[in-house]
C-alpha positions as CSV (number, residue, x, y, z in Angstrom):
1,M,-45.4,193.6,-39.4
2,A,-43.5,190.3,-39.5
3,E,-46.5,188.6,-41.1
4,Q,-46.5,191.2,-43.9
5,E,-42.8,190.7,-44.4
6,L,-43.3,186.9,-44.6
7,K,-46.0,187.3,-47.3
8,K,-43.6,189.4,-49.3
9,S,-41.0,186.6,-49.1
10,N,-43.0,184.7,-51.7
11,N,-42.1,187.4,-54.1
12,L,-38.3,187.0,-53.7
13,L,-38.1,185.6,-57.2
14,A,-40.6,188.1,-58.7
15,P,-39.8,188.9,-62.3
16,E,-37.4,191.7,-62.6
17,E,-35.2,192.5,-65.5
18,P,-31.7,191.2,-64.5
19,D,-28.6,192.8,-65.9
20,I,-27.1,190.3,-68.4
21,L,-23.7,190.4,-70.0
22,E,-22.9,187.8,-72.6
23,G,-19.8,186.8,-74.5
24,Q,-17.4,187.2,-71.5
25,P,-14.2,185.1,-71.1
26,C,-14.8,182.0,-69.1
27,P,-12.3,181.5,-66.2
28,I,-12.2,177.8,-67.0
29,C,-12.1,177.3,-70.8
30,S,-11.1,180.9,-71.6
31,K,-13.6,181.1,-74.5
32,N,-15.9,184.1,-74.8
33,T,-19.0,182.0,-74.0
34,L,-19.6,183.1,-70.4
35,T,-22.9,184.9,-69.5
36,L,-22.9,187.0,-66.4
37,L,-26.3,187.7,-64.6
38,E,-27.0,190.1,-61.8
39,A,-30.4,190.8,-60.3
40,E,-31.5,192.8,-57.3
41,R,-34.1,191.4,-54.9
42,E,-35.8,193.0,-51.8
43,V,-35.6,190.4,-49.0
44,P,-37.8,190.6,-46.0
45,F,-35.9,191.4,-42.7
46,F,-32.7,192.1,-44.7
47,G,-33.2,194.6,-47.4
48,L,-31.6,194.7,-50.8
49,A,-29.8,191.5,-52.0
50,Y,-27.8,190.9,-55.1
51,V,-28.1,187.6,-56.9
52,F,-25.1,186.8,-59.2
53,S,-24.5,184.0,-61.6
54,M,-22.0,183.0,-64.3
55,N,-22.7,180.3,-66.9
56,C,-20.5,179.1,-69.7
57,S,-22.3,177.6,-72.7
58,D,-19.2,175.9,-73.9
59,C,-17.7,174.0,-70.9
60,G,-20.7,174.1,-68.5
61,Y,-19.0,176.2,-65.8
62,H,-21.5,177.6,-63.3
63,K,-21.1,179.8,-60.3
64,A,-23.8,181.7,-58.3
65,D,-24.0,183.6,-55.1
66,V,-26.2,185.9,-53.0
67,E,-24.9,189.0,-51.2
68,F,-26.8,191.6,-49.1
69,D,-26.3,195.3,-49.6
70,A,-25.8,195.9,-45.9
71,K,-23.0,194.1,-44.0
72,Q,-24.4,191.3,-42.0
73,D,-23.0,189.6,-38.8
74,P,-22.1,185.9,-38.9
75,T,-25.4,184.0,-38.3
76,K,-26.8,180.7,-37.5
77,F,-30.4,179.7,-38.4
78,E,-32.2,176.7,-37.0
79,L,-35.6,175.4,-38.1
80,E,-37.5,172.4,-36.9
81,I,-39.2,170.9,-40.0
82,S,-42.3,169.2,-38.7
83,S,-44.9,169.5,-41.5
84,E,-45.3,169.6,-45.2
85,E,-46.1,173.3,-44.8
86,D,-42.6,173.9,-43.5
87,L,-41.2,172.7,-46.8
88,K,-42.4,175.9,-48.4
89,I,-40.4,178.2,-46.1
90,R,-38.0,180.4,-48.1
91,I,-34.2,179.9,-47.8
92,I,-31.4,182.1,-48.9
93,K,-28.1,180.3,-48.9
94,S,-24.8,182.0,-49.8
95,S,-21.8,180.1,-51.1
96,H,-20.2,180.5,-47.7
97,A,-22.9,178.7,-45.7
98,K,-22.7,175.3,-44.1
99,I,-25.9,173.3,-44.1
100,K,-26.8,170.6,-41.5
101,L,-29.8,168.3,-41.9
102,G,-30.3,166.6,-38.6
103,R,-27.8,163.7,-38.2
104,I,-28.2,162.8,-41.8
105,A,-25.9,165.2,-43.6
106,S,-23.6,168.2,-43.2
107,V,-22.6,170.1,-46.4
108,D,-19.6,172.3,-45.9
109,P,-18.8,175.2,-48.3
110,N,-15.9,175.0,-50.7
111,E,-14.7,176.8,-53.8
112,A,-17.3,175.1,-56.0
113,S,-20.2,176.1,-53.7
114,N,-23.0,178.2,-55.0
115,G,-25.4,180.6,-53.4
116,Y,-29.1,180.4,-54.2
117,I,-32.6,181.2,-53.2
118,T,-34.9,178.2,-52.7
119,N,-37.2,176.7,-50.1
120,V,-36.7,174.0,-47.4
121,E,-37.9,171.3,-49.9
122,G,-35.2,172.5,-52.4
123,I,-32.5,172.2,-49.8
124,I,-33.7,168.7,-48.8
125,K,-33.9,167.6,-52.4
126,R,-30.3,168.7,-53.0
127,I,-29.1,166.7,-50.0
128,E,-31.2,163.7,-51.1
129,K,-29.4,163.7,-54.5
130,I,-26.0,163.8,-52.7
131,I,-27.0,160.8,-50.6
132,E,-28.4,158.9,-53.6
133,F,-25.0,159.4,-55.4
134,A,-23.2,158.2,-52.2
135,R,-25.5,155.1,-52.1
136,D,-25.0,154.3,-55.8
137,S,-21.2,154.7,-55.6
138,A,-20.6,153.0,-52.2
139,E,-18.4,149.9,-52.3
140,E,-19.3,148.7,-48.8
141,K,-22.7,147.1,-48.0
142,S,-22.8,149.0,-44.7
143,E,-22.4,152.4,-46.5
144,R,-25.3,151.5,-48.9
145,K,-27.5,150.5,-46.0
146,S,-26.7,153.7,-44.1
147,A,-27.5,155.8,-47.2
148,K,-30.8,153.9,-47.7
149,N,-31.8,154.6,-44.1
150,H,-31.0,158.3,-44.6
151,L,-33.1,158.4,-47.8
152,K,-36.0,156.8,-46.0
153,K,-35.8,159.4,-43.3
154,I,-35.7,162.2,-45.9
155,R,-38.7,160.8,-47.7
156,N,-40.7,160.6,-44.5
157,V,-39.8,164.3,-43.8
158,L,-40.9,165.3,-47.3
159,C,-44.2,163.5,-46.7
160,G,-44.7,165.3,-43.4
161,D,-44.5,162.0,-41.5
162,D,-41.2,162.8,-39.6
163,K,-39.4,165.8,-38.1
164,I,-35.8,167.0,-38.6
165,K,-33.8,170.0,-37.8
166,L,-32.2,172.2,-40.5
167,V,-29.3,174.4,-39.5
168,I,-27.6,177.0,-41.7
169,E,-24.4,178.6,-40.5
170,D,-22.9,181.5,-42.4
171,P,-19.8,183.4,-41.4
172,T,-20.7,186.2,-43.9
173,G,-24.3,186.5,-42.7
174,N,-25.6,186.3,-46.2
175,S,-27.9,183.4,-45.6
176,A,-31.3,183.2,-44.0
177,I,-34.4,181.1,-43.2
178,I,-37.4,183.5,-43.8
179,S,-39.8,182.3,-41.1
180,D,-41.0,183.3,-37.7
181,K,-40.4,179.6,-36.9
182,A,-36.7,179.9,-37.5
183,V,-34.4,180.7,-34.6
184,K,-31.6,183.1,-35.5
185,S,-28.5,183.4,-33.4
186,K,-25.0,184.8,-33.7
187,L,-22.6,182.3,-35.2
188,K,-19.8,181.5,-32.8
189,K,-16.3,181.4,-34.2
190,S,-14.8,177.9,-34.2
């Protein structure tokens, strides 16, 4: 049963006609250049999910999120990334989720956070870009060196030459790592 559900997870982004509403007022620039998009996706182990996005063609504002039809409990997912095959594992991340990549990075949610559906490699690539920006804007030599070491570790993980743990904590329960390899537990309140 779980194996069939995992095979279905590759179809999370299967073409479906999303509901699109154009010409809406943008919350940032107030021009009627905002496009709203909503799509429904069937997600293994969770059921129906709604994917939302807002994009302004004038000022570039963007906001996206993922919510499940059924109320979810606060959750924590942990995944040991140990091979290139693990990079293909599907991830659902809500705008409320915190991401931890080993001792390399911790990305806390904020008002500008987005929700999205991706895979492990996509999450790592996003973190890689954050670290590259930190390296390039660092004033201290020690900060640049630390960033370079983190980038080396990330590249080794992406090549399957190193292991790292990925943790996603979501107080809304609207995030998931879709794999039998992932360990799901109840998120403890801090």
